[in-house]
C-alpha positions as CSV (number, residue, x, y, z in Angstrom):
1,X,0.1,-0.1,-0.1
2,X,2.6,2.2,0.9
3,X,4.5,1.7,-2.3
4,X,1.3,2.3,-4.5
5,X,1.1,5.5,-2.6
6,X,4.4,6.6,-3.2
7,X,3.8,5.4,-6.7
8,X,1.2,7.8,-7.3
9,X,2.6,10.4,-5.8
10,X,5.5,10.1,-7.7
11,X,3.4,10.0,-10.6
12,X,1.9,13.1,-9.9
13,X,5.1,15.3,-9.0
14,X,6.3,14.1,-12.5
15,X,2.9,15.4,-13.9
16,X,3.2,18.7,-12.3
17,X,6.9,18.6,-13.3
18,X,5.6,18.2,-17.1
19,X,2.9,21.0,-17.0
20,X,5.5,23.1,-15.7
21,X,7.5,22.3,-18.7
22,X,4.7,22.5,-21.3
23,X,3.5,26.2,-19.1
24,X,7.1,27.4,-19.4
25,X,8.1,26.2,-23.5
26,X,4.5,27.8,-24.4
27,X,5.2,31.0,-22.6
28,X,8.7,30.6,-24.6
29,X,6.9,30.5,-27.8
30,X,4.2,33.2,-27.2
31,X,7.0,35.1,-25.8
32,X,8.7,34.7,-29.3
33,X,9.0,37.9,-31.7
34,X,7.9,37.3,-34.7
35,X,9.8,37.6,-38.6
36,X,6.9,39.0,-40.9
37,X,6.9,41.0,-44.2
38,X,3.8,40.1,-46.5
39,X,3.6,43.3,-48.4
40,X,5.4,46.3,-48.9
41,X,3.2,48.5,-47.2
42,X,1.9,47.1,-44.1
43,X,2.9,48.9,-41.2
44,X,6.3,49.3,-40.4
45,X,7.7,47.9,-37.1
46,X,11.6,46.2,-37.0
47,X,13.8,46.2,-39.6
48,X,17.2,46.3,-39.8
49,X,19.5,49.1,-41.1
50,X,23.0,49.3,-42.5
51,X,25.7,51.8,-40.9
52,X,28.3,53.7,-42.4
53,X,31.9,53.4,-40.6
54,X,34.0,56.6,-41.0
55,X,37.0,56.1,-42.1
56,X,36.9,52.4,-43.8
57,X,36.0,53.4,-47.5
58,X,38.7,52.1,-49.8
59,X,38.7,53.0,-53.4
60,X,41.0,51.1,-55.6
61,X,42.5,52.2,-58.7
62,X,39.3,53.3,-61.3
63,X,39.7,51.8,-64.4
64,X,37.1,54.1,-66.7
65,X,37.8,51.2,-69.3
66,X,35.7,48.9,-66.9
67,X,32.2,51.5,-67.4
68,X,30.5,49.1,-70.0
69,X,30.5,46.4,-67.5
70,X,28.7,49.2,-64.9
71,X,26.0,50.6,-66.9
72,X,23.7,51.7,-64.2
73,X,27.0,54.1,-62.6
74,X,26.5,57.7,-64.0
75,X,29.8,59.4,-65.2
76,X,29.6,62.0,-62.4
77,X,29.9,59.1,-59.9
78,X,32.9,57.8,-62.4
79,X,34.5,61.4,-61.4
80,X,33.7,61.3,-57.6
81,X,35.3,57.9,-57.5
82,X,38.3,58.6,-59.6
83,X,39.6,61.3,-57.1
84,X,40.1,58.8,-54.8
85,X,41.1,55.8,-56.5
86,X,44.1,54.2,-54.4
87,X,42.9,56.0,-51.7
88,X,39.8,56.5,-48.3
89,X,36.9,58.7,-49.1
90,X,37.8,60.1,-45.6
91,X,41.3,60.9,-46.8
92,X,40.2,63.1,-49.9
93,X,36.3,63.8,-49.0
94,X,36.5,64.1,-45.0
95,X,33.4,66.3,-45.2
96,X,31.4,63.8,-47.6
97,X,32.6,60.7,-45.3
98,X,30.9,62.4,-42.2
99,X,27.9,63.4,-44.0
100,X,27.4,59.7,-45.0
101,X,27.6,58.6,-41.5
102,X,25.0,61.4,-40.3
103,X,22.8,61.1,-42.7
104,X,22.6,57.3,-42.0
105,X,22.2,57.7,-38.0
106,X,19.2,60.5,-38.8
107,X,17.8,57.3,-40.8
108,X,17.7,55.7,-37.6
109,X,16.7,58.2,-35.3
110,X,13.6,59.2,-37.3
111,X,12.4,55.7,-37.4
112,X,13.1,54.9,-34.0
113,X,11.1,58.4,-33.1
114,X,8.3,57.0,-34.9
115,X,7.9,53.4,-32.5
116,X,10.5,51.4,-34.9
117,X,12.9,48.6,-33.8
118,X,16.0,49.1,-35.5
119,X,18.7,46.8,-35.5
120,X,22.7,47.4,-36.9
121,X,24.8,45.0,-38.2
122,X,28.4,44.5,-37.1
123,X,30.8,47.5,-38.0
124,X,33.6,46.3,-40.2
125,X,36.6,48.0,-38.4
126,X,39.2,48.0,-41.3
127,X,39.5,49.5,-44.2
128,X,37.3,47.7,-47.0
129,X,37.7,47.7,-50.6
130,X,35.1,49.3,-52.6
131,X,32.1,48.5,-50.4
132,X,30.5,49.6,-47.1
133,X,27.8,48.2,-45.3
134,X,25.4,51.3,-45.4
135,X,22.9,49.1,-47.8
136,X,21.5,46.4,-45.9
137,X,18.7,45.8,-48.1
138,X,20.7,43.7,-50.4
139,X,22.3,41.1,-48.3
140,X,19.4,40.0,-46.4
141,X,15.8,39.6,-47.6
142,X,12.5,38.8,-46.0
143,X,9.5,37.3,-47.1
144,X,6.6,36.1,-45.3
145,X,8.3,34.3,-42.3
146,X,11.7,33.7,-44.2
147,X,14.9,35.8,-43.5
148,X,17.0,34.9,-45.9
149,X,21.0,35.5,-46.4
150,X,21.4,36.4,-50.1
151,X,23.9,35.8,-52.5
152,X,25.2,39.1,-54.2
153,X,26.4,39.6,-57.3
154,X,29.2,41.7,-57.1
155,X,32.5,40.2,-55.3
156,X,33.4,43.4,-53.4
157,X,29.7,43.7,-51.9
158,X,30.5,39.7,-51.0
159,X,32.2,41.3,-48.0
160,X,29.0,42.4,-46.5
161,X,27.3,39.1,-45.6
162,X,29.9,38.1,-43.0
163,X,28.4,41.7,-40.8
164,X,25.0,40.3,-40.7
165,X,25.4,37.0,-39.1
166,X,24.9,37.8,-35.3
167,X,21.4,39.1,-36.5
168,X,20.9,35.8,-38.7
169,X,21.7,34.0,-35.2
170,X,19.2,36.6,-32.9
171,X,16.4,35.5,-35.7
172,X,17.4,32.0,-35.4
173,X,17.0,31.7,-31.5
174,X,14.3,34.2,-30.8
175,X,12.3,34.7,-33.6
176,X,9.3,32.8,-34.8
177,X,10.2,32.1,-38.3
178,X,13.0,30.2,-40.9
179,X,16.2,31.6,-41.4
180,X,17.8,30.4,-44.9
181,X,20.9,30.8,-46.7
182,X,21.3,30.5,-50.2
183,X,23.7,28.1,-51.9
184,X,27.3,28.8,-51.6
185,X,28.6,30.8,-54.5
186,X,32.0,29.9,-56.7
187,X,34.2,32.5,-56.8
188,X,34.1,35.1,-59.2
189,X,31.1,35.0,-61.7
190,X,30.5,31.6,-62.5
191,X,27.6,30.6,-64.6
192,X,26.2,28.5,-61.7
193,X,26.2,31.1,-59.3
194,X,22.5,31.9,-58.1
195,X,22.3,35.3,-57.4
196,X,19.6,37.0,-55.6
197,X,19.7,40.9,-54.3
198,X,16.8,42.5,-51.7
199,X,16.7,45.7,-54.1
200,X,15.2,44.0,-56.4
201,X,12.4,41.8,-54.2
202,X,9.4,43.2,-53.8
203,X,6.6,41.2,-51.8
204,X,3.0,41.8,-52.3
205,X,1.0,38.9,-50.6
206,X,1.4,35.8,-53.0
207,X,3.1,38.1,-55.5
208,X,6.9,38.3,-55.5
209,X,8.7,40.9,-58.3
210,X,12.2,40.2,-58.7
211,X,14.3,42.5,-60.8
212,X,16.2,41.4,-63.5
213,X,18.5,43.7,-65.4
214,X,21.9,41.3,-65.7
215,X,23.4,43.7,-62.7
216,X,22.2,42.0,-59.5
217,X,19.6,39.1,-59.1
218,X,19.7,36.4,-62.1
219,X,16.7,33.8,-63.2
220,X,18.6,31.4,-60.9
221,X,17.7,33.2,-58.1
222,X,14.3,33.7,-59.3
223,X,14.0,29.9,-59.9
224,X,15.8,29.3,-56.4
225,X,13.3,31.9,-54.6
226,X,9.9,30.3,-56.3
227,X,11.1,26.6,-54.9
228,X,11.9,28.1,-51.4
229,X,8.5,29.7,-51.1
230,X,6.4,26.8,-52.8
231,X,3.5,27.0,-54.4
232,X,1.4,29.6,-52.1
233,X,3.8,32.0,-54.0
234,X,4.4,33.1,-57.3
235,X,7.7,34.7,-58.0
236,X,7.6,37.2,-61.1
237,X,11.0,38.1,-63.2
238,X,10.6,41.8,-63.9
239,X,12.9,42.3,-66.9
240,X,15.0,45.8,-66.5
241,X,17.1,47.8,-69.1
242,X,21.0,47.3,-68.3
243,X,21.6,51.3,-67.1
244,X,19.2,49.7,-63.5
245,X,21.1,48.1,-61.0
246,X,18.1,47.0,-58.6
247,X,14.4,46.9,-59.3
248,X,13.7,50.0,-56.6
249,X,16.2,52.1,-58.4
250,X,12.9,52.5,-60.6
251,X,9.7,51.5,-59.0
252,X,8.3,51.8,-55.9
253,X,5.0,50.4,-53.6
254,X,3.7,52.9,-51.8
255,X,0.1,50.5,-51.4
256,X,-2.0,47.9,-53.4
257,X,-3.3,50.7,-55.5
258,X,-0.5,53.2,-55.6
259,X,3.3,53.9,-56.6
260,X,6.3,55.3,-58.0
261,X,7.5,54.5,-61.4
262,X,10.0,55.2,-64.2
263,X,8.4,53.2,-66.8
264,X,11.3,53.6,-69.2
265,X,13.7,51.4,-67.1
266,X,12.0,48.3,-68.0
267,X,12.2,46.4,-70.9
268,X,8.1,46.3,-71.8
269,X,6.1,47.7,-68.9
270,X,3.0,46.6,-70.0
271,X,4.5,42.8,-70.4
272,X,4.3,43.0,-66.5
273,X,2.2,41.4,-64.5
274,X,-1.1,43.0,-64.0
275,X,-1.1,42.6,-60.4
276,X,1.9,45.0,-60.2
277,X,0.8,47.8,-63.4
278,X,-2.7,48.3,-62.5
279,X,-2.4,51.1,-59.8
280,X,-2.4,54.9,-59.8
281,X,1.4,56.4,-60.5
282,X,3.8,59.2,-60.3
283,X,5.8,58.8,-63.0
284,X,9.4,60.2,-62.9
285,X,12.1,60.5,-65.1
286,X,14.7,58.4,-66.1
287,X,17.8,61.1,-65.1
288,X,15.2,61.3,-61.8
289,X,14.9,57.6,-60.8
290,X,18.9,57.3,-61.4
291,X,19.2,58.7,-58.2
292,X,16.9,57.1,-56.5
293,X,13.6,59.2,-56.7
294,X,11.6,55.9,-56.3
295,X,13.6,54.7,-53.2
296,X,11.9,55.6,-50.0
297,X,10.8,53.7,-46.7
298,X,7.0,53.1,-46.4
299,X,5.9,53.0,-43.4
300,X,2.1,52.1,-43.8
301,X,-0.4,52.2,-46.4
302,X,-0.9,55.8,-46.2
303,X,2.6,57.3,-45.0
304,X,6.1,57.1,-46.5
305,X,9.5,58.5,-45.7
306,X,11.5,60.2,-49.1
307,X,14.7,61.9,-49.6
308,X,14.4,65.7,-49.7
309,X,16.2,66.1,-52.7
310,X,12.8,65.3,-54.9
311,X,10.2,68.2,-53.4
312,X,8.2,67.7,-56.9
313,X,7.8,64.0,-56.9
314,X,6.6,64.1,-53.1
315,X,4.3,67.1,-54.0
316,X,2.7,64.7,-56.5
317,X,2.9,62.2,-54.0
318,X,0.8,63.9,-51.5
319,X,-1.4,64.9,-54.3
320,X,-2.2,61.0,-54.0
321,X,-3.8,61.6,-50.1
322,X,0.0,59.7,-48.9
323,X,1.9,61.7,-46.4
324,X,5.4,62.5,-47.1
325,X,8.0,63.3,-44.3
326,X,11.0,64.2,-46.2
327,X,14.9,63.9,-44.8
328,X,18.1,64.8,-46.0
329,X,19.5,61.9,-47.7
330,X,21.6,62.6,-51.0
331,X,25.0,61.0,-50.0
332,X,23.9,57.5,-50.7
333,X,23.2,58.1,-54.1
334,X,27.1,58.9,-54.8
335,X,27.0,55.4,-54.9
336,X,24.0,53.9,-56.2
337,X,22.0,53.9,-53.6
338,X,18.7,55.5,-51.4
339,X,16.0,54.9,-48.5
340,X,14.8,51.8,-49.7
341,X,18.4,50.4,-50.1
342,X,19.1,51.1,-46.1
343,X,17.1,49.2,-45.0
344,X,14.7,45.6,-44.7
345,X,12.1,44.7,-42.9
346,X,11.7,42.1,-40.0
347,X,8.2,42.8,-39.1
348,X,5.6,44.3,-40.8
349,X,2.3,44.5,-38.8
């Protein structure tokens, strides 16, 4: 009898322990944050913003004969880099180096004031050739509940990816969702390499648009993304002219009905999916798009942030009933980037 009571007591203790463990597990699961990015225009709550680290940007020897391989870089940028070749930006243009930093930190401050949680990549503490960490859009992508570590086309930019490992590890340990790494790249520009860059990727529910210009993402990247996301999604390749680096250099989706666009940068905009085309557009010229007139931050479906370099475009967006906050963000354009290039959503509500 005594043994039965001891056994019964032991079972009750064990059962209580199991309940306690399950309760703790459920609490922890409920307490975990979410990776969620279902639409470009859902309310922005959590992001990764790149960083400009002063005194680290090194410009190699600039061979102007390479212009044909980088058709998206304007002549003014080539001239700018030529003045810095075999040197650092901070040595040649110290004011510019500081202003790059100030713009990036002001973006962080602006988003935090709006209640957005901001993550930053680790600092690159030594000089790096021809790259920086200011454009966090490209090395990582979020689609649905997936956090994807991407493959960058430009070899110099591949140095950026390790700086996001800490963030990826944090996502894997503390967030509900899936952290995915793309297949390894072979050295150089091997024909088998799979490229996908965040500046090319737009999320609109089950429709995903990927820009293809020959300068970044490729069709192997489109196929990989479709396979990774599965049949619930349709990944649409969007052919772009070779003077365009990424899709966000010529397109901004403000909400499901409105956006900013440079149609002449598309190979054939009329051939684009109906789900993309059927919007009220603010159209900009190719010259404006090249300096990132379409490249902003969507806070929600009725509110965006734009660079103050485009007041006329901003006014036209306001005429559509959209609230536009303009902030200084011109320096990033020197290296072909803008506001959207500088952040990647982790959670949109």
